[in-house]
N, C-alpha and C positions, 0 to 999 in steps of 0.2 A: 975766561972760559970761551972756548971756540964755539961760535954759533953755527948751527946746522941750517944751510940754505934749503928752503922748501919751495919748489916750483908751484905756481898757481894751478890748482886743479881745474879741469874743464867744467864749467858750470852751466853752459848753454847746450841745448840739444844739438848734436852734430849736424843732423840733416837740415835743420832750420836755423842754424847759427847765423847765416848771412841775413836772413829776414829779421831776426832779433836785432842784429847790429844796425841794419838799415833803419828800422823803426825807431830805435833809440836815437840814432843820429839825426833823423828828421825832427824828432821831438826837441832835441837840444838846439837845432837850428831855429825852430819856432821860438824857443825860449830866448834866443838872442834878439829876436824882433820885439820881445817884451822887456828889453833892457837887462837881459840875462837874469831874470828873476829866479830866485831859488825855488826848488820844488815844494809845492804846498797844495793843500786841497783846493783852494780857490784857483790856483794856476791850472790844475788839471781839469777842473770843471770848465774853465774858459777854453781850454784846449779841446775837450770833447764837444763842446758846443760849437766851436768853429769847424770841427771835423764832421759835423752832422750831415752836411751836404755831400761829403765824400763817402763816409761810412754809413750807408743808408740802412742796412739791416742791423738789428740788435746783435746778432751773432758776430758781425764784423767789429762792432764796438767792443764787445766782450773779449774778442781775440786781441784787439789792440791794447785793451786794459791789461790782459794777462801778460802780454809781451813787455809792456812798460813796467808792470809790477816786478817782473823778474829782473829786467835790466837796470832799473833804478835802484833796486835793492843791492845788486851786485856792484854797481859803479858808485853809488852814493850812500849806501847803507841806510836807505829810507824805505820804510814799509808802508806802501800806499794802501795796503789792504785794510788799514785802520781808518781810512777816510770814509766814514759811513755815509756822508752826504753824497760823495761821488758814486758809491755803490747804489744808493737810492735813486740817483739820477739815471744810472744805466738800467736799473730794473724798470723804471717807468717807460723806457723806450720799448719794452716788450708789449706794452698795451696795444691791443688791436693788430699786432703783427702776425701774419700767417706765413710760416716758412714755406718756401717752394720745395715740393717733394717730387722726385722723379717717378714717372710711370714705370710699370713693370711688364715683362712679357710672360705669357702663360705657355704651357707645354705645346699647345696647338700652334701658336705663333712661332715658337722656336723651331719646331719640326717643319713647318711650312717654309720658313726661310732657308733652313739648311738643305731641304730636299728640292725646292723649286727654283730658288734664285740661281741665275746662271753663274757658273764658276768664273767665266772670263772677266766678270766685273766684280763679283762679290766674294771671291775665294778668301781673300785676306780677312774680310769682315766675318766670314763664317768661322775661321780659326780663332779670331779674337773673341767672338761670342762664345764658342765652346770653352775656351780657357777662362774667359772672364766670369762665366756663370758657374762652371764646374769648380774652379778654384776660388771663387769669390774674390777675384783679383781687382786691385785698385788700378786706376789708369796708369800711374807711374810704374807699377809693377809690370804691366804689359809692355809699356814703353821701354823699360830697362831690361827686359828679358833677353838673355843671351842664347846663342845657338847651342852652347853646351848645357844649357838648363833644360833642354827638351831631348829626351832619349827614348828610343823605341826599344822595348824589351818584350819580345814575343808578341802577344796579342794586345799589348797595351802601350801607351805612351806615358812615360813618367815625366812630370813637369816639376821643376824645383824653383821655388821662390827664395833665393838666398838672403835677401835683404828686406824682410817685412818690417812693418811699423814697430813691432816689438823687438826687432833685432834678432829674433829666433827664426832660423830657416824653416820652411815648411814645404811639403810635397803634396801633390794630388795626381791622380791617375786618370787618363782618358781611355775609355773602353768602347766608345761609340763614335760613329762618323770618322773613323780613323783614316778612311780614304781621302777625306778633305785635308787632313793634316799631312799625310804622305805627299799628296799632290802639291801642296804649298811648299813643303820642304824640298821637293824636286826642283821647283822653279827657283827657290831661294839658293840652292846649291850651284846654280849656273852663274851666280854673281862672282866676278873675279876680284873685286875690291876687298881689301883686308878690313872687314868690319864685323864685329862680333854680335851685333844686334840681331835678334831673331826676326823681328818684323821690319821688312824693307818695303818700300813703295811698290805697289802691285797695280798693273794696268793692262787690260786686254791680254791676259794670259802670259804676262811677263813681269819679272821682278827687276827693279832698277837700283842703281847704286845710291840710294837715298834712304836713310833710316826714317821710319814713320815717327812723327813728332807726337807729343802728348795731346796737342789740340785736335789732331785727327782722331785719336782714341775717344776724346770727349764727344766728338760728333758722330761716331759710328752708331750708337743706339738710335739716334734720330734718323740717320740714313736708312737703317733697317726698318724703322717704323714707317718711313715714307714709302719704301718698297712694298710693304704690307698694306699700304693705304689705311693705316690706323689713324683714328681721330686724335688730334692734338699731338702730332708727331714731334713737335718741338719740346713736348713735355718729357720725352725720353732723353734724359740728360746723361752725363758721364757716370752717374751713380746707378744707372738702370741695371747693369749686370749684377752688381753686388746686392741691390734690392731684390732683383729677381731671384738671386740665389737664396736670400733669406725667406722670400715668399714660398719658394718650392720646398724649402726645409720645413716650413710650418705646415704645408699641405700634406707632407708625409708623416707628420706627427712628431717631429723633432722638437725638443724643448728650446726655449728662447736662448738659454745659456750655451746651446750647441751651435748657434749661428757663428760663422767665422767673423762677422762684423762686430760681434759682441765679445768673443773670446778667441784670440788668434791661436791659443795653445790647444784647442780642441778641434782642429781642422779635420782629423780623421773620422769624426762623426758629424760633419757639417753638411750643408745643403747639397742635395743630390750626390752626397758622398757618404759612403758607409764602408765599414770594414768588410773584407771578403776573404775567407780562408782559401779560396780557390785560385789565388793569384799564382801566376807561373813561377817556376823556379828562378828564372832570370831576374825577377823582381826581388826575390828574397836575398839574392846575393849582392845587393847594393849597400849593405852595411848601414842601413837606416830603417830598420823594421818599425821602430816606434813612430817615425814620421810618415810612414807610407800610408796612403789613403787610396780608396778606390771609388770610382764613379758609380753611383747607383743608376744603372741603365734605365730602370723603369721610369725614372723621373722625366727623361727625354723621350719616352715612348708613349704612343697613343693608347697602348694596351694596359697602361698602369691603372688599376682600379683605385677608387677612393678608399682612404683608410676608414675602417669601420670598427666600432667598439666590439670587443669580444668579451663576453661575460662568462666564458667557460672557466673552469677551475685552473686550467693550464695557463691562462693568460691573466690571472687575477693580480691586481695591484693592491698591495697591503702596506700599512704603516704600523710600525712597532714603537712603543714608548717604553723605554727602559726594559726592553726585551719582551713586553706584553703587547699582543696585537690589539689595535684599536678596533673596538666592536662597532660603534656607531660612526661610520665614515660616510660623509657626503661627497660623492665623486662624480664628475662628468668628464667628457673627453679632454677638456682643456683646463679643468679647475678641480682641485680637491680642497675640502674644508675639514679641518681637525679642530674639535672643541675639547679642551682639557679643563676638567673641573678641579679646582684646587683642593677640594676635599679628598680627592683620590690619592693625594701625596702627603706624606708625613713631613714633619719639620726637618727630618734628616735628608729628604730628597732635595738636595741643593742643586743638582744638575739633572736635567731631563734630556735624555738622548732620544731623538726622534729619527727613525730610519725608514726610508721608503724602499720597498722591494719591488723590482720589476718582474715581468713574467719569467725571466731566466733564473730567478731566485737569488740574484746578487743585489746588494744594496746599491742604489744609484746615487744617493747622497745622504749625508747625516747632518742634522741640525742640533747643536748643543745650546740649551737655554740654561743660564746660570742664575743662582739666587732666586728661585721661582717657587719657594714653598708657600703654600696657602694662598694661591692666586689663580684666577681663571684666565685661560688663554684661548683665543680663537686664531688659528693659523690658516690663511688662505694661500694656496700654492697654485699659481697660474703657470701654464706651460702651453 
C-alpha cells in the first residue's frame, strides 16, 4: 500500500514563532549544563528557580512556562501541565506581587495636548495619540501602519489595521482634529525614499527618511505626560493609549465586553467609537461596511456631558425570562441583579432563556441556563 506523505502542520503561532523557538533552545542549552538530563518536574523546578533573578515578575514566569509547555509537548511529547508541584511553585510567586499598571489620560488632558502643544515638535505624537486612543491600537500596530492604511474619505479619515492580534482586519474612523492628520501627511509625502511605513521620524516641522521604531511609540505617552506636567509621567507606559481607550469607553457607559482590548471583533462599538448612520457616501463605497466604525466626537470634546440614568419609559432596560418580563429587578447604572426562584419553574423548564432588552427594543444578549429545574439562581450582571 502506498503511504501518503503528510507535511507537519504549523503548531506554533506565526507572530511569536521565533520567540518560542528561542526560549526552547535556551532551555535545551541549559539542560546540557545539567548532563543533558531528561525533562522532568524536578528539572523544571530547578530551571525556574535559577531563572528567578531574570524573570522577576510572576507574569514573566507564567509566560515562560506557557512557551515551554507548548514547545516541549511538540518536540518531546511531554505534557508538563501535569506537573502540579511546578504549577504550585509558580502560583506562590504571585504572593505580594503588585503588577505595574499604566496611567491614563482624561478628555481634558487629551484636548489640552492636541490644541496647545506646538506642532513643530509634537505633531507626530498628536497623530499617534489620536489613532492610538480612537482605535485602541497596540504599539506594534502603530509601528507597522502603512501609508495605504490611512485614507481620507470626505470629512473623515479611515484607518485600517490589517493585521490585528486576532488575525481579523479592523477599521476605525477619525472625525476630529483632522487638520493634524492632514498636516502630518503633507510632511510625510515630501519624503522621497521608498518606504511604506506611515510614521516616519518627525523633527522641527520636517519628516526624515527614518521609520519610527516601536520603542519610540512606547515612550510617546510618557513624553506627552511630561509636556502636560502630569504627576508620575513615567507611569504613562506604552499601554496608556489602550487603557485610556477602555476608560473613555466606560465613561460613556459602554459595557466591558465592548472594549477593544477585551474583544477585537466588536471594534465598531468600542471606546470613543460608535456607529453613525451619517457617514458620507465615500465611506460606504469601501466594500467593508461591517468593519466600518466611527469616532464618537463627544468623547474628545469638553462639551460632552456625563452619562445620566434615564428612568423614562422610552429608555427602560428590561429582562425577560422565557418570554416573561422580570418584575422585581434590582438595577443600577453599572449592575443588574436578577433573582430567579426555582418554584417559578416546573420540571419541564429545563432551559431558561434570559434576554436583556436595551432602550431600542432589541435584545443585547441572551443567556441560556440548562438543566435548571427546581433551583434558585442569583445572576449579577456588571457592565
